[in-house]
C-alpha positions in Angstrom: -103.1 38.4 54.6 -106.6 37.9 53.3 -109.1 40.6 53.0 -110.7 40.0 56.4 -107.5 41.4 58.0 -107.2 44.6 55.8 -107.8 48.0 57.9 -109.0 50.6 55.2 -107.9 54.0 56.7 -109.8 57.1 55.4 -108.4 60.5 56.3 -107.9 63.9 54.3 -104.9 64.3 56.3 -101.8 62.6 54.6 -99.6 62.8 57.7 -102.4 61.2 59.6 -103.0 58.5 57.1 -99.3 57.6 56.8 -99.2 57.6 60.7 -101.7 55.2 61.0 -100.8 52.9 58.2 -97.2 52.8 59.5 -98.4 51.8 63.2 -100.8 49.1 61.6 -98.2 47.8 59.4 -95.7 47.4 62.2 -98.2 45.4 63.8 -98.6 43.1 61.1 -101.9 44.3 59.9 -102.5 44.7 56.4 -103.7 48.4 55.6 -105.0 50.8 52.6 -105.3 54.1 52.7 -107.7 56.8 51.1 -107.3 60.2 51.0 -111.4 60.9 51.1 -114.9 59.2 51.8 -115.5 59.3 47.9 -112.3 57.4 47.3 -113.1 54.8 49.5 -116.7 54.5 48.0 -115.2 53.9 44.7 -113.8 50.6 45.5 -116.4 49.6 48.5 -118.3 47.3 46.2 -115.3 45.3 45.7 -114.5 45.1 49.4 -116.0 41.7 50.8 -114.9 42.5 54.6 -112.5 44.3 56.6 -112.5 47.0 58.9 -112.7 50.8 58.4 -111.1 53.6 60.5 -112.1 57.0 59.3 -111.9 60.7 60.5 -115.2 62.3 61.3 -114.3 65.8 60.0 -113.4 65.6 56.3 -114.4 68.1 53.4 -116.9 67.2 50.8 -118.2 63.8 52.6 -117.9 63.6 56.3 -117.0 60.4 58.1 -120.4 60.1 59.8 -122.0 60.5 56.2 -119.8 57.7 55.1 -120.4 55.6 58.0 -124.1 55.8 57.0 -123.4 54.8 53.4 -121.4 51.8 54.6 -124.1 50.9 57.0 -126.5 50.8 54.0 -124.5 48.6 51.6 -121.8 46.9 54.1 -123.9 46.4 57.6 -121.3 43.8 58.8 -118.0 46.3 57.9 -117.1 47.5 61.3 -116.4 51.3 61.4 -114.2 53.0 63.8 -114.5 56.8 64.0 -111.6 59.4 64.8 -113.1 62.3 66.5 -111.3 65.9 67.5 -110.9 66.5 71.3 -114.0 67.5 72.7 -116.1 66.1 70.1 -118.3 63.9 72.2 -121.7 64.7 70.8 -120.4 63.8 67.2 -119.2 60.5 68.7 -122.4 59.9 70.4 -124.0 60.5 67.0 -121.6 58.0 65.2 -122.0 55.4 67.6 -125.9 55.6 67.2 -125.3 55.5 63.5 -123.7 52.1 63.8 -119.8 52.9 64.6 -118.0 49.9 66.2 -116.1 52.3 68.6 -114.5 55.9 68.5 -111.2 57.4 69.5 -110.3 60.8 70.3 -107.5 62.6 69.1 -104.9 62.4 70.1 -105.3 58.8 70.9 -102.8 56.2 71.8 -101.3 53.8 69.5 -102.4 50.8 71.7 -105.9 52.3 71.9 -106.2 52.1 68.0 -104.7 48.7 67.8 -107.0 47.3 70.6 -110.1 48.9 68.8 -109.0 47.3 65.4 -108.4 44.0 66.8 -111.6 44.3 69.0 -113.5 45.1 65.5 -112.0 42.0 63.7 -113.3 39.8 66.7 -116.6 41.6 66.6 -117.2 40.3 63.2 -116.7 36.4 63.7 -118.4 36.4 67.0 -120.4 38.9 69.4 -119.4 37.0 72.5 -116.9 39.4 73.3 -118.9 42.3 72.8 -121.9 41.0 74.9 -119.5 40.3 77.6 -118.0 43.6 77.7 -121.9 45.0 77.5 -122.8 42.8 80.4 -119.7 44.0 82.5 -120.4 47.6 81.7 -123.9 47.1 82.5 -123.1 46.1 86.0 -120.8 48.8 86.7 -123.5 51.4 85.5 -126.0 49.5 87.8 -123.7 50.3 90.9 -123.9 54.0 90.1 -125.7 56.3 92.5 -129.0 58.0 90.9 -127.1 61.2 90.7 -124.1 59.8 89.1 -126.2 57.8 86.5 -127.8 61.6 85.9 -124.6 63.0 85.4 -123.3 60.3 83.2 -126.5 60.7 81.1 -125.5 64.5 80.8 -121.8 63.8 79.7 -123.2 61.2 77.0 -125.4 63.6 75.7 -122.5 66.0 75.4 -123.2 68.6 77.7 -120.5 70.7 79.6 -120.2 70.5 83.4 -122.2 73.9 83.7 -125.1 72.8 82.0 -125.5 69.6 83.8 -125.3 71.5 86.9 -128.0 73.8 85.8 -130.3 70.9 84.6 -129.9 69.1 87.9 -129.8 72.3 90.2 -126.2 71.4 91.6 -123.0 73.5 91.4 -120.6 72.7 88.5 -118.0 71.9 91.3 -120.3 69.1 92.5 -120.8 68.0 88.7 -116.7 67.7 88.8 -116.9 65.3 91.9 -119.5 63.1 90.5 -117.6 62.8 87.2 -114.4 61.9 89.2 -116.3 59.2 91.0 -117.6 57.9 87.7 -114.3 57.7 86.2 -113.1 55.6 89.4 -116.2 53.4 89.2 -116.4 52.9 85.7 -112.9 52.4 85.5 -112.5 54.8 82.7 -109.1 56.4 81.7 -110.9 59.6 80.1 -114.0 61.3 79.2 -114.0 59.7 75.7 -113.2 56.5 77.2 -116.4 56.8 79.8 -118.8 57.9 77.2 -117.7 54.8 74.7 -118.3 52.7 77.9 -121.9 54.0 78.1 -122.6 53.7 74.4 -121.3 50.3 74.3 -123.8 49.3 77.4 -126.6 50.9 75.4 -127.0 54.1 77.3 -127.6 56.2 74.4 -129.2 59.7 74.6 -132.7 59.8 72.8 -131.4 56.6 71.1 -133.6 54.5 68.9 
């Protein structure tokens, strides 16, 4: 398979690397693994294209720092970041830095495969991502003013109680708005909801 079909998996956890590599290989996708960001950077110059899947939290150099290095030299190389449960602020930062997508552990196998395939498609044409942006923008436009405020708080990584304090409402009311958001946006999880908002261009204090 040509290099554009290769997924480069970077994670300091050998079990995670092996698991992701097995999943991708079983789906017929060529994969290479690296135990650190530095190990990948050592060969980056020789990589013309492909897709990167990297954990955010790694020793020495984090996935976020790696993403920034890749953006500097290989701006067209899609990067999918994997975050720990509850790492929404970190995921937001990664998307603002240019990540193509993010997945929250523990992630579904199909979610990873879908993200990788979407990343490959986005390299050939932006039509698919543009269509997704338009669809998500329409869903966001259909939200009430209060729902939009709650969504902005969630994308900023704020817990329910902080959003409640900022808006002058109860945490329970925030939970209700949050449930409504999940339904209206057709999101399967909080990380999915945040990803949708980021893809649509809803970035807190974004550039």
